[in-house]
N, CA, C and O atoms as a MOPAC input file, in Angstrom:
PM7 MOZYME 1SCF
protein

 N     98.34700 1   123.34400 1   172.25700 1
 C     97.37500 1   124.01100 1   171.44100 1
 C     96.57200 1   124.72700 1   172.36100 1
 O     96.45900 1   124.42300 1   173.54900 1
 N     95.88700 1   125.90100 1   171.67400 1
 C     95.02800 1   126.48300 1   172.53000 1
 C     93.72300 1   125.97900 1   172.30900 1
 O     93.61200 1   124.90300 1   171.72200 1
 N     92.48800 1   126.73500 1   172.77900 1
 C     91.18400 1   126.22900 1   172.71000 1
 C     90.67700 1   126.25800 1   171.47000 1
 O     89.56900 1   125.75300 1   171.28600 1
 N     91.45500 1   126.90500 1   170.29500 1
 C     90.92500 1   126.95100 1   168.97700 1
 C     91.67200 1   125.98600 1   168.07300 1
 O     91.50400 1   125.86800 1   166.85900 1
 N     92.59400 1   125.25700 1   168.90500 1
 C     93.40900 1   124.26700 1   168.15700 1
 C     94.52200 1   124.70900 1   167.39100 1
 O     94.86900 1   124.09700 1   166.38100 1
 N     95.13100 1   125.76900 1   167.81300 1
 C     96.30400 1   126.39600 1   167.16200 1
 C     97.41400 1   126.13900 1   168.04200 1
 O     97.15600 1   126.19300 1   169.24500 1
 N     98.66200 1   125.85500 1   167.68000 1
 C     99.87300 1   125.42700 1   168.24900 1
 C    100.30200 1   126.46600 1   168.91900 1
 O    100.30100 1   127.56600 1   168.36700 1
 N    100.76100 1   126.31500 1   170.26000 1
 C    101.54500 1   127.28700 1   171.28000 1
 C    102.89500 1   127.19800 1   171.17700 1
 O    103.58500 1   128.21400 1   171.09800 1
 N    103.47800 1   125.81400 1   171.16500 1
 C    104.82100 1   125.57900 1   170.84300 1
 C    105.19000 1   124.33000 1   170.19800 1
 O    104.33200 1   123.44900 1   170.15000 1
 N    106.44900 1   124.09900 1   169.64700 1
 C    106.79800 1   122.87600 1   169.29200 1
 C    107.95700 1   122.41100 1   169.92700 1
 O    108.76300 1   123.20800 1   170.40700 1
 N    108.14500 1   120.99000 1   169.98300 1
 C    109.39100 1   120.34500 1   170.36800 1
 C    109.58800 1   119.17100 1   169.51400 1
 O    108.71400 1   118.34200 1   169.25900 1
 N    111.01100 1   119.15300 1   169.01400 1
 C    111.10000 1   118.01700 1   168.42400 1
 C    112.28500 1   116.98700 1   169.12700 1
 O    113.41700 1   117.38300 1   169.40500 1
 N    111.88700 1   115.85100 1   169.31300 1
 C    112.61000 1   115.10500 1   170.20400 1
 C    112.98600 1   113.80600 1   169.20000 1
 O    112.46700 1   113.58700 1   168.10600 1
 N    113.94900 1   113.06300 1   169.81300 1
 C    114.52800 1   111.81300 1   168.88100 1
 C    113.33700 1   110.90400 1   168.96100 1
 O    112.44100 1   110.85400 1   169.80300 1
 N    113.58600 1   110.07500 1   167.68600 1
 C    112.58000 1   109.00600 1   167.55500 1
 C    112.58400 1   107.95300 1   168.67700 1
 O    111.50700 1   107.48800 1   169.05000 1
 N    113.50600 1   107.63500 1   169.12100 1
 C    113.70400 1   106.61100 1   170.31700 1
 C    113.09000 1   107.22400 1   171.74900 1
 O    112.83500 1   106.46700 1   172.68600 1
 N    112.89200 1   108.57800 1   171.82300 1
 C    112.32600 1   109.21200 1   172.96100 1
 C    110.83100 1   109.17000 1   173.04300 1
 O    110.22000 1   109.75900 1   172.15100 1
 N    110.13200 1   108.54300 1   174.00900 1
 C    108.77700 1   108.82700 1   174.18300 1
 C    108.28400 1   110.05100 1   174.46800 1
 O    108.91100 1   110.69800 1   175.30700 1
 N    107.17700 1   110.60800 1   173.91500 1
 C    106.65400 1   112.05500 1   173.90500 1
 C    106.40600 1   112.39200 1   175.55400 1
 O    106.64800 1   113.50900 1   176.00900 1
 N    105.99300 1   111.49500 1   176.21900 1
 C    105.66300 1   111.82000 1   177.63800 1
 C    106.98800 1   112.00300 1   178.33300 1
 O    106.85700 1   112.47200 1   179.46400 1
 N    108.16900 1   111.77200 1   177.98200 1
 C    109.42900 1   111.79900 1   178.74600 1
 C    109.53200 1   113.59300 1   178.58300 1
 O    109.97300 1   114.20600 1   179.55500 1
 N    109.20500 1   114.20100 1   177.61400 1
 C    109.48200 1   115.68200 1   177.44000 1
 C    108.35200 1   116.47200 1   177.83800 1
 O    108.39900 1   117.70100 1   177.78500 1
 N    107.22800 1   115.77900 1   178.27500 1
 C    106.11400 1   116.76000 1   178.62800 1
 C    106.30100 1   117.55300 1   179.72900 1
 O    105.84700 1   118.69600 1   179.66400 1
 N    106.89200 1   117.19100 1   180.76700 1
 C    107.03500 1   118.16600 1   181.99300 1
 C    108.07300 1   119.44600 1   181.54600 1
 O    107.94500 1   120.55700 1   182.05900 1
 N    108.97100 1   119.18900 1   180.66500 1
 C    109.86400 1   120.39500 1   180.38200 1
 C    108.99400 1   121.19800 1   179.35200 1
 O    109.11100 1   122.41900 1   179.25100 1
 N    108.16600 1   120.50700 1   178.63200 1
 C    107.31700 1   121.39600 1   177.61600 1
 C    106.25100 1   122.29800 1   178.60100 1
 O    106.07100 1   123.50000 1   178.40900 1
 N    105.70000 1   121.67200 1   179.48300 1
 C    104.73000 1   122.34200 1   180.43500 1
 C    105.34100 1   123.50100 1   181.37600 1
 O    104.70700 1   124.45300 1   181.82900 1
 N    106.63000 1   123.23300 1   181.56100 1
 C    107.24200 1   124.46800 1   182.39900 1
 C    107.51300 1   125.62400 1   181.43000 1
 O    107.79500 1   126.70300 1   181.95100 1
 N    107.47000 1   125.55300 1   180.12800 1
 C    107.51200 1   126.82100 1   179.40200 1
 C    106.37400 1   127.38500 1   179.05300 1
 O    106.41900 1   128.41900 1   178.38600 1
 N    105.32300 1   126.90800 1   179.37400 1
 C    103.81700 1   127.68600 1   179.13700 1
 C    103.34200 1   127.82100 1   180.52500 1
 O    103.54600 1   127.01200 1   181.43100 1
 N    102.57000 1   129.12400 1   180.61100 1
 C    101.66300 1   129.47800 1   181.76700 1
 C    100.37200 1   128.68900 1   181.80000 1
 O     99.43800 1   129.21000 1   181.19000 1
 N    100.14200 1   127.52500 1   182.39900 1
 C     99.00100 1   126.75300 1   182.44000 1
 C     98.14800 1   127.02700 1   183.56700 1
 O     97.31300 1   126.16700 1   183.84700 1
 N     98.21300 1   128.11600 1   184.29300 1
 C     97.53200 1   128.54100 1   185.45400 1
 C     95.92900 1   128.75500 1   184.98600 1
 O     95.59200 1   129.71600 1   184.29400 1
 N     95.10000 1   127.85000 1   185.40000 1
 C     93.50900 1   128.00400 1   185.06500 1
 C     93.29100 1   127.32500 1   183.84200 1
 O     92.14700 1   127.39900 1   183.39400 1
 N     94.21000 1   126.61800 1   183.14000 1
 C     93.90800 1   126.05300 1   181.87100 1
 C     93.39600 1   124.43300 1   182.15200 1
 O     93.40900 1   123.91400 1   183.26800 1
 N     93.03600 1   123.89100 1   181.14500 1
 C     92.67500 1   122.45500 1   181.10900 1
 C     93.57700 1   121.70200 1   180.13200 1
 O     93.51300 1   121.92100 1   178.92300 1
 N     94.33400 1   120.90200 1   180.61200 1
 C     95.46100 1   120.10400 1   180.09100 1
 C     94.57600 1   118.84700 1   179.43000 1
 O     94.11600 1   118.00200 1   180.19800 1
 N     94.40400 1   118.76700 1   178.34700 1
 C     93.72900 1   117.42100 1   177.70800 1
 C     94.58700 1   116.58200 1   176.79500 1
 O     94.83700 1   116.96100 1   175.65000 1
 N     95.02600 1   115.48400 1   177.26900 1
 C     95.92100 1   114.59300 1   176.69000 1
 C     95.32300 1   113.18500 1   176.57200 1
 O     94.16900 1   113.00600 1   176.96000 1
 N     96.08600 1   112.11200 1   176.02800 1
 C     95.60300 1   110.85500 1   175.95300 1
 C     96.40300 1   110.09500 1   177.02500 1
 O     97.28100 1   110.72800 1   177.61000 1
 N     96.19300 1   108.80200 1   177.34600 1
 C     96.76100 1   107.98300 1   178.26600 1
 C     98.28000 1   108.04100 1   178.54300 1
 O     98.83200 1   108.08800 1   179.64300 1
 N     98.78500 1   108.02900 1   177.43100 1
 C    100.42300 1   108.18700 1   177.14100 1
 C    100.97700 1   109.23800 1   178.32000 1
 O    102.02300 1   109.03500 1   178.93700 1
 N    100.14000 1   110.34800 1   178.52400 1
 C    100.67000 1   111.35100 1   179.37400 1
 C    100.09100 1   111.29800 1   180.76100 1
 O    100.05200 1   112.27800 1   181.50600 1
 N     99.61800 1   110.03200 1   181.08500 1
 C     99.00000 1   109.94500 1   182.43300 1
 C     99.89800 1   109.70300 1   183.59900 1
 O     99.40900 1   109.27900 1   184.64600 1
 N    101.10700 1   109.92800 1   183.50200 1
 C    102.01600 1   109.69700 1   184.38500 1
 C    101.67600 1   110.53800 1   185.81700 1
 O    101.06000 1   111.60400 1   185.80200 1
 N    102.16200 1   109.90800 1   187.02800 1
 C    101.66200 1   110.83900 1   188.19400 1
 C    102.38800 1   111.98400 1   188.40600 1
 O    101.87400 1   112.85700 1   189.10600 1
 N    103.48900 1   112.15700 1   187.93900 1
 C    104.37500 1   113.38700 1   187.83600 1
 C    103.77100 1   114.47100 1   187.18100 1
 O    103.80100 1   115.59500 1   187.68300 1
 N    103.22300 1   114.24000 1   186.10400 1
 C    102.61400 1   115.22100 1   185.14800 1
 C    101.36400 1   115.53000 1   185.77700 1
 O    101.07300 1   116.72300 1   185.86800 1
 N    100.57900 1   114.67500 1   186.22300 1
 C     99.22800 1   114.96600 1   187.03300 1
 C     99.62400 1   115.99800 1   188.20800 1
 O     99.00200 1   117.05600 1   188.29500 1
 N    100.63400 1   115.69500 1   189.08700 1
 C    100.87700 1   116.36000 1   190.14400 1
 C    101.30000 1   117.82400 1   189.78200 1
 O    100.92800 1   118.77500 1   190.46900 1
 N    102.15100 1   117.97600 1   188.59100 1
 C    102.77600 1   119.23600 1   188.04800 1
 C    101.45300 1   120.11400 1   187.78200 1
 O    101.32700 1   121.26000 1   188.21400 1
 N    100.44300 1   119.41200 1   186.99100 1
 C     99.36400 1   120.29900 1   186.53700 1
 C     98.66000 1   120.69200 1   187.65600 1
 O     98.50800 1   121.90300 1   187.81600 1
 N     98.15700 1   119.85800 1   188.53500 1
 C     97.35300 1   120.25000 1   189.62400 1
 C     98.13600 1   121.28300 1   190.68700 1
 O     97.47000 1   122.04000 1   191.39200 1
 N     99.44300 1   121.26200 1   190.74400 1
 C    100.00600 1   122.19300 1   191.65100 1
 C    100.10700 1   123.59300 1   191.01100 1
 O    100.29200 1   124.61400 1   191.67400 1
 N     99.97000 1   123.55900 1   189.64500 1
 C     99.74600 1   125.04300 1   188.92100 1
 C     98.29300 1   125.29600 1   188.88100 1
 O     98.00500 1   126.16600 1   188.05800 1
 N     97.35600 1   124.83000 1   189.48000 1
 C     96.11800 1   125.26700 1   189.68400 1
 C     95.41100 1   125.19500 1   187.95600 1
 O     94.79600 1   126.10900 1   187.40700 1
 N     95.69200 1   123.99900 1   187.44300 1
 C     94.98700 1   123.60600 1   186.20400 1
 C     94.17100 1   122.45800 1   186.24300 1
 O     94.28000 1   121.70100 1   187.20700 1
 N     93.42400 1   122.23200 1   185.40000 1
 C     92.61300 1   121.12700 1   185.35600 1
 C     93.14600 1   120.09200 1   184.58600 1
 O     93.53400 1   120.36000 1   183.44900 1
 N     93.22400 1   119.03500 1   184.98600 1
 C     93.84700 1   117.53300 1   184.45400 1
 C     92.73400 1   116.77900 1   183.78300 1
 O     91.80400 1   116.39000 1   184.48900 1
 N     92.73100 1   116.53700 1   182.51800 1
 C     91.87900 1   115.94900 1   181.96400 1
 C     92.45600 1   114.74000 1   181.20000 1
 O     92.31500 1   114.66700 1   179.97900 1
 N     93.09700 1   113.80200 1   181.89400 1
 C     93.99500 1   112.65700 1   181.25300 1
 C     93.43700 1   111.32800 1   181.86000 1
 O     93.59600 1   111.07100 1   183.05300 1
 N     92.78700 1   110.50300 1   181.01500 1
 C     92.32700 1   109.21500 1   181.79400 1
 C     93.47200 1   108.16900 1   182.04400 1
 O     94.10300 1   107.55800 1   181.18100 1
 N     93.60000 1   108.09600 1   183.34600 1
 C     94.75300 1   107.30700 1   183.71100 1
 C     94.66200 1   105.76200 1   183.35800 1
 O     95.66900 1   105.17800 1   182.95800 1
 N     93.64000 1   105.20700 1   183.48400 1
 C     93.33600 1   103.75200 1   182.89200 1
 C     92.06300 1   103.64000 1   182.26100 1
 O     91.26200 1   104.57500 1   182.26300 1
 N     91.82400 1   102.47200 1   181.68900 1
 C     90.58900 1   102.25000 1   180.86300 1
 C     89.49800 1   101.89300 1   181.82300 1
 O     88.37400 1   101.88200 1   181.32100 1
 N     89.57400 1   101.63600 1   182.93500 1
 C     88.58700 1   101.51600 1   183.90200 1
 C     88.11700 1   102.93600 1   184.80100 1
 O     87.17300 1   103.08200 1   185.57800 1
 N     89.03300 1   103.76700 1   184.41900 1
 C     88.65700 1   105.31500 1   185.17000 1
 C     87.83300 1   106.06600 1   184.79300 1
 O     88.02100 1   106.36400 1   183.61300 1
 N     86.79200 1   106.64000 1   185.33100 1
 C     85.94200 1   107.52700 1   184.56500 1
 C     86.57000 1   108.89200 1   184.60200 1
 O     87.26300 1   109.25700 1   185.55200 1
 N     86.28600 1   109.72700 1   183.43100 1
 C     86.86000 1   110.98500 1   183.03300 1
 C     85.52900 1   111.95600 1   182.73700 1
 O     84.37300 1   111.53600 1   182.68300 1
 N     85.88800 1   113.15700 1   182.58200 1
 C     84.83800 1   114.00200 1   181.87300 1
 C     84.90500 1   113.77800 1   180.48100 1
 O     85.70000 1   114.47200 1   179.84600 1
 N     84.18300 1   112.89200 1   179.85100 1
 C     84.36100 1   112.70900 1   178.39200 1
 C     84.18300 1   113.84100 1   177.65900 1
 O     85.04300 1   114.09700 1   176.81600 1
 N     83.24500 1   114.58600 1   177.79600 1
 C     82.98000 1   115.79100 1   176.93200 1
 C     84.41700 1   116.64900 1   176.89400 1
 O     84.88000 1   117.03200 1   175.81900 1
 N     84.98900 1   116.87800 1   178.00200 1
 C     86.23100 1   117.56800 1   178.02100 1
 C     87.50600 1   116.97400 1   177.24100 1
 O     88.29900 1   117.62400 1   176.55900 1
 N     87.52500 1   115.50800 1   177.51100 1
 C     88.45100 1   114.62200 1   176.88500 1
 C     88.23500 1   114.53600 1   175.35500 1
 O     89.18200 1   114.30600 1   174.60200 1
 N     86.97700 1   114.72500 1   174.91000 1
 C     86.75400 1   114.50900 1   173.48900 1
 C     87.31700 1   115.82600 1   172.58800 1
 O     87.53700 1   115.83300 1   171.37700 1
 N     87.48700 1   116.96300 1   173.57000 1
 C     87.86600 1   118.09800 1   172.72900 1
 C     89.64000 1   117.81000 1   172.20700 1
 O     90.20100 1   118.61700 1   171.46600 1
 N     90.21700 1   116.77600 1   172.64000 1
 C     91.41900 1   116.54400 1   172.16100 1
 C     91.77500 1   116.37400 1   170.61300 1
 O     92.86800 1   116.41200 1   170.04700 1
 N     90.36700 1   116.15600 1   170.07400 1
 C     90.40300 1   116.10900 1   168.68000 1
 C     91.10200 1   117.30700 1   167.83400 1
 O     91.65900 1   117.22800 1   166.73900 1
 N     90.94000 1   118.24900 1   168.52600 1
 C     91.68900 1   119.74200 1   168.05800 1
 C     93.16900 1   119.51000 1   167.64800 1
 O     93.64000 1   120.03400 1   166.63900 1
 N     93.86000 1   118.72300 1   168.45100 1
 C     95.02100 1   118.20800 1   168.36300 1
 C     95.33600 1   117.39600 1   167.28200 1
 O     96.25800 1   117.59400 1   166.49100 1
 N     94.41800 1   116.32900 1   167.27000 1
 C     94.51600 1   115.31700 1   166.21700 1
 C     94.24500 1   115.71800 1   164.86800 1
 O     94.80000 1   115.15800 1   163.92300 1
 N     93.29400 1   116.80600 1   164.69700 1
 C     93.03900 1   117.42100 1   163.49000 1
 C     94.26500 1   118.16000 1   162.94600 1
 O     94.54300 1   118.07300 1   161.75000 1
 N     95.06300 1   118.94300 1   163.86000 1
 C     96.06300 1   119.77600 1   163.51900 1
 C     97.15100 1   118.83000 1   163.01800 1
 O     97.70600 1   119.15800 1   161.96900 1
 N     97.57200 1   117.59200 1   163.67600 1
 C     98.67100 1   116.72300 1   163.17700 1
 C     98.12800 1   116.20300 1   161.95900 1
 O     99.02000 1   115.81200 1   161.20500 1
 N     96.83500 1   116.05200 1   161.45900 1
 C     96.38500 1   115.38400 1   160.23400 1
 C     96.51900 1   116.50700 1   159.22900 1
 O     96.80800 1   116.21600 1   158.06800 1
 N     96.33000 1   117.78100 1   159.58600 1
 C     96.66900 1   118.93600 1   158.57800 1
 C     98.12000 1   119.01800 1   158.26600 1
 O     98.46100 1   119.33800 1   157.12700 1
 N     99.00900 1   118.75500 1   159.19000 1
 C    100.40500 1   118.83400 1   159.20300 1
 C    100.84200 1   117.82100 1   158.12000 1
 O    101.56500 1   118.09300 1   157.16100 1
 N    100.24400 1   116.48000 1   158.43600 1
 C    100.67400 1   115.32000 1   157.40600 1
 C    100.10800 1   115.31300 1   156.16600 1
 O    100.27400 1   114.34100 1   155.42800 1
 N     99.25800 1   116.55900 1   155.72300 1
 C     98.92600 1   116.78900 1   154.43400 1
 C    100.23800 1   117.20700 1   153.55500 1
 O    100.38300 1   117.01700 1   152.34700 1
 N    101.01900 1   117.73000 1   154.32400 1
 C    102.34300 1   118.11900 1   153.50700 1
 C    103.13100 1   116.90600 1   153.49400 1
 O    103.39500 1   116.23300 1   154.49000 1
 N    103.52300 1   116.64800 1   152.20000 1
 C    104.26500 1   115.33400 1   151.85100 1
 C    105.61200 1   115.35800 1   152.69500 1
 O    106.02300 1   114.41200 1   153.36700 1
 N    106.21700 1   116.56100 1   152.55600 1
 C    107.62600 1   116.46900 1   153.10900 1
 C    107.53600 1   116.23100 1   154.64500 1
 O    108.55600 1   115.80100 1   155.18400 1
 N    106.50000 1   116.44700 1   155.37000 1
 C    106.42600 1   116.02500 1   156.74400 1
 C    106.09100 1   114.61200 1   156.89300 1
 O    106.71100 1   113.84600 1   157.63100 1
 N    105.08100 1   114.28800 1   156.16000 1
 C    104.43900 1   112.90500 1   156.30900 1
 C    105.59600 1   111.72700 1   155.86700 1
 O    105.59800 1   110.59700 1   156.35800 1
 N    106.42600 1   112.12800 1   155.00800 1
 C    107.50600 1   111.13800 1   154.50900 1
 C    108.73400 1   111.29800 1   155.06800 1
 O    109.61700 1   110.46600 1   154.86100 1
 N    108.93200 1   112.38900 1   155.84300 1
 C    110.17100 1   112.94900 1   156.48400 1
 C    111.40300 1   112.83500 1   155.50800 1
 O    112.39600 1   112.14300 1   155.73100 1
 N    111.19600 1   113.59900 1   154.41800 1
 C    112.42500 1   113.72900 1   153.52900 1
 C    113.59100 1   114.38200 1   153.86300 1
 O    114.65400 1   114.18900 1   153.27400 1
 N    113.42700 1   115.21500 1   154.86500 1
 C    114.61100 1   116.01700 1   155.53400 1
 C    115.20600 1   115.09500 1   156.24300 1
 O    114.58800 1   114.39200 1   157.04200 1
 N    116.73600 1   114.97700 1   155.98200 1
 C    117.55800 1   114.06000 1   156.93100 1
 C    118.06500 1   114.77800 1   158.15600 1
 O    118.40100 1   114.16800 1   159.17100 1
 N    118.11300 1   116.15600 1   158.02900 1
 C    118.64500 1   117.03700 1   159.35200 1
 C    117.40000 1   117.41500 1   160.02300 1
 O    116.37200 1   117.79300 1   159.46000 1
 N    117.63200 1   117.24900 1   161.54600 1
 C    116.30500 1   117.68400 1   162.39900 1
 C    115.93400 1   118.99500 1   162.25200 1
 O    114.74400 1   119.30900 1   162.21600 1
 N    117.08000 1   120.02800 1   162.13800 1
 C    116.61000 1   121.43000 1   161.95100 1
 C    116.08800 1   121.77900 1   160.90300 1
 O    115.36600 1   122.77200 1   160.97900 1
 N    116.22600 1   121.20800 1   159.75000 1
 C    115.39200 1   121.44500 1   158.28400 1
 C    113.94900 1   120.75600 1   158.41100 1
 O    112.98800 1   121.31000 1   157.87600 1
 N    113.79700 1   119.63400 1   159.06700 1
 C    112.59700 1   119.13300 1   159.34100 1
 C    111.66900 1   120.02300 1   160.27700 1
 O    110.48600 1   120.27600 1   160.05100 1
 N    112.43300 1   120.46300 1   161.39600 1
 C    111.55700 1   121.37300 1   162.28600 1
 C    111.23700 1   122.46000 1   161.82500 1
 O    110.15400 1   122.93800 1   162.16000 1
 N    112.17200 1   123.22100 1   160.84100 1
 C    111.90800 1   124.48200 1   160.23700 1
 C    110.66600 1   124.33500 1   159.33000 1
 O    109.74900 1   125.15400 1   159.29100 1
 N    110.74300 1   123.16800 1   158.58800 1
 C    109.47200 1   122.97800 1   157.75700 1
 C    108.06600 1   122.86500 1   158.44900 1
 O    106.98600 1   123.26100 1   158.01100 1
 N    108.34500 1   122.21000 1   159.67300 1
 C    107.04800 1   122.12500 1   160.60000 1
 C    106.53000 1   123.39000 1   160.72600 1
 O    105.39800 1   123.67100 1   160.33200 1
 N    107.53000 1   124.44500 1   161.42400 1
 C    106.82900 1   125.72900 1   161.65800 1
 C    106.23900 1   126.55600 1   160.14600 1
 O    105.32300 1   127.36900 1   160.02400 1
 N    107.08300 1   126.03000 1   159.21100 1
 C    106.40600 1   126.72800 1   157.81700 1
 C    105.07300 1   126.22500 1   157.56100 1
 O    104.14600 1   126.95200 1   157.20400 1
 N    104.96800 1   124.80400 1   157.76900 1
 C    103.50600 1   124.36200 1   157.59000 1
 C    102.46600 1   124.82400 1   158.46000 1
 O    101.34200 1   125.13600 1   158.06600 1
 N    102.86400 1   124.86400 1   159.66700 1
 C    101.93900 1   125.37300 1   160.67700 1
 C    101.42400 1   126.94500 1   160.44200 1
 O    100.25900 1   127.31500 1   160.59000 1
 N    102.58100 1   127.81300 1   160.03100 1
 C    102.03000 1   128.87000 1   159.44500 1
 C    101.27000 1   128.97000 1   158.48600 1
 O    100.32300 1   129.75200 1   158.56700 1
 N    101.46800 1   128.25500 1   157.40200 1
 C    100.34000 1   128.00200 1   156.25900 1
 C     99.20800 1   127.55900 1   156.77300 1
 O     98.24000 1   128.13700 1   156.28000 1
 N     98.91600 1   126.69200 1   157.63900 1
 C     97.56600 1   126.20700 1   158.22900 1
 C     96.92900 1   127.11900 1   158.82400 1
 O     95.70600 1   127.19900 1   158.71000 1
 N     97.70200 1   128.04200 1   159.62700 1
 C     97.04000 1   129.09300 1   160.49400 1
 C     96.78300 1   130.22900 1   159.47800 1
 O     95.91500 1   130.99900 1   159.88900 1
 N     97.19800 1   130.49600 1   158.48600 1
 C     96.96300 1   131.44400 1   157.50900 1
 C     95.76400 1   131.15300 1   156.54900 1
 O     95.32500 1   132.03200 1   155.80700 1
 N     95.22700 1   129.83000 1   156.59300 1
 C     94.25800 1   129.47500 1   155.84200 1
 C     92.87100 1   130.04700 1   156.49000 1
 O     91.79500 1   129.82700 1   155.93600 1

């Protein structure tokens, strides 16, 4: 997501794969130089943090519950949560009617376009 909450790219992974396993491959496709990467604790792996720092970006990921972070920056992650909430307003996405991954992924793109055109 960019600073306005608009999606930059999508990645559809299997249901048995945790999202943080695909985070590095997703970050490699995006120019993150000078950006702030805001995520939740699930993406707090050391490898992800090192990659972000090596590419001169700011890492806003709370590693543990007892670690302090810039709360104002971390709070901006609500843009991502709001976008997923808007996606789930489409019944076909929320209930996953499509049996084939490429059909489901195509409808996610169509729904995102509809959201962005509003």
